[in-house]
C-alpha positions as CSV (number, residue, x, y, z in Angstrom):
1,X,96.5,114.3,93.2
2,X,95.1,111.4,95.2
3,X,92.2,112.2,97.6
4,X,93.0,111.7,101.2
5,X,90.8,109.2,103.0
6,X,90.2,109.3,106.8
7,X,89.5,105.9,108.5
8,X,88.0,106.1,112.0
9,X,88.6,103.0,114.0
10,X,91.5,102.1,111.7
11,X,93.2,100.0,114.3
12,X,90.2,97.9,115.1
13,X,89.0,94.5,113.8
14,X,87.5,96.0,110.6
15,X,89.7,99.1,110.2
16,X,92.9,97.0,110.2
17,X,91.4,95.2,107.1
18,X,90.2,98.4,105.4
19,X,93.5,100.4,105.7
20,X,95.8,98.1,103.7
21,X,93.2,97.7,101.0
22,X,92.9,101.4,100.6
23,X,96.7,101.7,100.4
24,X,96.8,98.9,97.8
25,X,94.3,100.9,95.8
26,X,96.8,103.8,95.8
27,X,94.9,106.0,98.4
28,X,96.4,108.5,100.7
29,X,95.3,107.2,104.1
30,X,94.9,108.8,107.5
31,X,93.8,106.9,110.5
32,X,92.1,108.3,113.5
33,X,93.0,106.6,116.8
34,X,92.6,107.4,120.5
35,X,96.3,106.4,121.0
36,X,99.3,107.8,119.3
37,X,101.0,105.8,116.6
38,X,104.0,106.4,114.5
39,X,103.4,106.7,110.7
40,X,103.9,103.3,109.1
41,X,103.5,101.8,105.6
42,X,102.6,105.1,104.2
43,X,99.7,105.6,106.6
44,X,99.4,108.8,108.7
45,X,98.0,108.4,112.2
46,X,96.3,111.2,114.1
47,X,95.0,111.2,117.7
48,X,91.5,112.1,118.7
49,X,88.5,111.0,120.6
50,X,85.1,110.8,118.8
51,X,83.1,110.7,122.1
52,X,84.6,114.0,123.4
53,X,85.3,115.5,120.0
54,X,88.9,116.3,120.9
55,X,91.2,116.3,117.9
56,X,88.4,115.4,115.4
57,X,88.5,118.6,113.4
58,X,92.2,118.3,112.8
59,X,91.7,114.7,111.7
60,X,88.9,115.6,109.3
61,X,90.6,118.6,107.7
62,X,92.0,117.8,104.3
63,X,90.1,114.5,104.0
64,X,87.8,114.1,100.9
65,X,86.4,110.7,102.0
66,X,85.7,109.3,105.5
67,X,85.3,105.6,106.2
68,X,83.7,105.5,109.6
69,X,84.6,102.1,111.2
70,X,84.9,103.2,114.8
71,X,82.2,101.6,117.0
72,X,81.5,100.6,120.6
73,X,78.7,99.0,122.6
74,X,77.4,102.5,123.4
75,X,77.7,106.1,122.3
76,X,78.0,105.4,118.5
77,X,75.4,108.1,117.8
78,X,77.2,110.8,119.8
79,X,80.5,109.8,118.3
80,X,79.1,110.0,114.8
81,X,77.5,113.3,115.6
82,X,80.9,114.8,116.6
83,X,82.4,113.4,113.4
84,X,79.6,114.8,111.2
85,X,79.9,118.2,113.0
86,X,83.6,118.4,112.1
87,X,83.1,117.1,108.5
88,X,80.3,119.5,107.7
89,X,82.7,122.4,108.0
90,X,85.3,120.8,105.8
91,X,85.7,119.5,102.2
92,X,84.4,116.0,102.8
93,X,82.7,114.6,99.7
94,X,81.7,111.2,100.9
95,X,81.0,109.7,104.3
96,X,80.9,105.8,104.4
97,X,79.4,104.2,107.5
98,X,79.3,100.6,108.7
99,X,76.2,99.5,110.6
100,X,74.6,96.2,111.6
101,X,71.9,94.1,110.1
102,X,68.8,94.4,112.2
103,X,69.5,98.0,113.4
104,X,66.1,99.0,112.1
105,X,64.3,95.9,113.3
106,X,65.4,95.3,116.9
107,X,62.8,97.1,119.2
108,X,64.0,100.0,121.3
109,X,65.0,98.6,124.7
110,X,65.6,99.7,128.2
111,X,66.7,98.2,131.5
112,X,68.4,94.8,131.4
113,X,67.7,94.5,127.7
114,X,69.8,97.5,126.9
115,X,73.0,95.6,128.0
116,X,72.6,93.0,125.3
117,X,70.6,94.7,122.6
118,X,71.2,98.5,123.1
119,X,74.0,98.3,120.5
120,X,71.4,98.0,117.7
121,X,69.6,101.2,118.8
122,X,72.8,103.2,118.9
123,X,73.7,102.0,115.4
124,X,70.3,103.0,114.1
125,X,70.7,106.4,115.7
126,X,74.1,106.8,114.1
127,X,72.7,105.8,110.7
128,X,70.2,108.6,111.1
129,X,72.9,111.1,112.0
130,X,74.8,110.1,108.8
131,X,71.7,110.3,106.6
132,X,70.7,113.7,108.1
133,X,74.2,115.2,107.9
134,X,73.8,117.0,104.6
135,X,77.0,115.1,103.4
136,X,77.0,112.7,100.5
137,X,76.8,109.3,102.3
138,X,76.8,105.5,102.0
139,X,75.8,103.1,104.7
140,X,76.4,99.3,104.7
141,X,74.8,97.0,107.2
142,X,76.7,93.7,107.9
143,X,76.1,90.7,110.1
144,X,78.2,89.9,113.1
145,X,81.9,89.2,112.3
146,X,83.5,85.8,112.8
147,X,85.9,87.6,115.2
148,X,83.0,88.7,117.5
149,X,81.6,85.1,117.6
150,X,85.0,83.8,118.4
151,X,85.5,86.3,121.2
152,X,82.2,85.4,122.8
153,X,82.9,81.7,122.4
154,X,86.3,82.1,124.1
155,X,84.7,83.8,127.1
156,X,81.9,81.3,127.4
157,X,84.3,78.4,127.3
158,X,85.7,79.6,130.6
159,X,82.4,78.8,132.3
160,X,81.8,75.4,133.8
161,X,78.2,75.5,132.4
162,X,77.4,77.5,129.3
163,X,74.0,79.3,129.1
164,X,72.9,79.5,125.4
165,X,70.2,81.9,124.4
166,X,67.4,79.6,123.1
167,X,66.4,80.2,119.5
168,X,69.2,82.6,118.7
169,X,70.8,82.3,115.3
170,X,73.7,84.1,113.6
171,X,75.0,84.5,110.1
172,X,78.6,85.5,110.7
173,X,80.6,87.2,108.0
174,X,84.4,87.6,107.4
175,X,85.7,91.0,108.4
176,X,88.0,91.0,105.3
177,X,85.1,90.6,103.0
178,X,83.3,93.5,104.7
179,X,86.4,95.6,104.4
180,X,86.7,94.9,100.7
181,X,83.1,96.0,100.2
182,X,83.6,99.2,102.2
183,X,86.7,100.1,100.1
184,X,84.7,99.6,96.9
185,X,81.9,101.8,98.3
186,X,84.3,104.5,99.5
187,X,85.9,104.7,96.1
188,X,82.6,104.9,94.3
189,X,79.8,107.4,94.3
190,X,77.7,108.0,97.4
191,X,74.8,105.5,97.3
192,X,72.8,105.9,100.5
193,X,71.7,102.7,102.2
194,X,73.1,99.8,100.1
195,X,72.2,96.1,100.2
196,X,73.2,94.1,103.3
197,X,76.3,91.9,103.5
198,X,75.9,88.7,105.5
199,X,77.9,85.5,105.8
200,X,77.2,82.3,103.7
201,X,75.4,80.3,106.4
202,X,73.0,80.7,109.3
203,X,74.0,78.9,112.5
204,X,72.2,78.2,115.8
205,X,74.1,79.8,118.6
206,X,74.6,76.4,120.2
207,X,76.2,75.0,117.1
208,X,78.7,77.9,116.9
209,X,79.7,77.3,120.5
210,X,79.9,73.6,120.1
211,X,82.1,73.8,117.1
212,X,84.5,76.1,118.9
213,X,84.7,73.7,121.9
214,X,85.4,70.8,119.6
215,X,88.1,72.7,117.8
216,X,89.8,73.5,121.1
217,X,89.3,70.0,122.4
218,X,87.2,71.2,125.3
219,X,84.0,69.8,126.8
220,X,81.4,72.0,128.5
221,X,77.7,71.2,129.1
222,X,75.3,73.8,127.6
223,X,71.9,74.7,128.8
224,X,69.4,76.7,126.7
225,X,68.0,79.8,128.3
226,X,64.9,81.6,127.0
227,X,65.6,85.3,127.3
228,X,62.6,87.5,128.0
229,X,61.6,90.8,126.4
230,X,60.7,92.1,123.0
231,X,64.2,92.4,121.7
232,X,65.0,88.8,122.5
233,X,61.7,87.8,120.8
234,X,62.8,89.7,117.7
235,X,66.2,87.9,117.7
236,X,64.4,84.6,117.9
237,X,62.5,85.7,114.8
238,X,65.7,86.3,113.0
239,X,65.9,90.1,112.7
240,X,69.7,89.9,112.7
241,X,69.7,87.6,109.7
242,X,69.7,88.3,106.0
243,X,69.4,84.9,104.2
244,X,68.7,86.6,100.9
245,X,72.0,88.5,101.3
246,X,74.3,85.5,102.0
247,X,76.9,86.9,99.7
248,X,79.9,86.3,102.0
249,X,82.1,83.4,101.0
250,X,84.3,82.5,104.0
251,X,82.5,80.1,106.4
252,X,82.7,80.0,110.2
253,X,84.3,76.6,109.9
254,X,87.1,77.9,107.6
255,X,87.7,80.9,109.9
256,X,87.8,78.8,113.0
257,X,90.2,76.3,111.5
258,X,92.6,79.0,110.5
259,X,92.4,80.7,113.8
260,X,92.8,77.6,115.9
261,X,95.7,76.6,113.7
262,X,97.3,80.0,114.3
263,X,96.9,79.6,118.1
264,X,98.4,76.1,118.1
């Protein structure tokens, strides 16, 4: 009998890529979502809220493996705590978590810094919840997805003058490649913290924005802004990068060309 796999955040950017790969591997897949969905393509959907804990126990019951893709800019640690609490009383044999490169290297922040960098702190806190859960676990840290860079670029392109964080660099990775790695990890033995997964190239923030503007045929002046604080200093030092783990294949240019073509 095929083990059931629960995917949290299965309708999000990463989860949408994970679910069909699990199905292609012959898995019995259940997706946890905050909104109701009809079953489709052999996938069962259950409704629940990780932040409140509502519906989580029912979602977890009967699952042997959990791939925890759900995430937000805040509250990841509490959401993960609710998930672990439910899983600890069930037959879960493997909990797989997706985190972010630099989670353990961006200094704890407060005040204004929390708006931009607090995400890293909540991801680290969630990592610790997973590691301390008593469940067999695997955690993968990945760099920022192409999709996130694109979303930011689209928003910034609406401004008449684009402020660019001076010295910031990114190593964007394809969400599909991260999904494939997560599926491999989920179907393997629990491995703890595994090597990072980052994209093939490191880019300056200004170059990512400029290439998007060029692809869309837009022209916007950009001005470098040196952000204050210890977290911004850490970012300028490259704590969000993993050049020795540039194992992703799809470049930003390839992703952007495909996406702009799709929008044409």
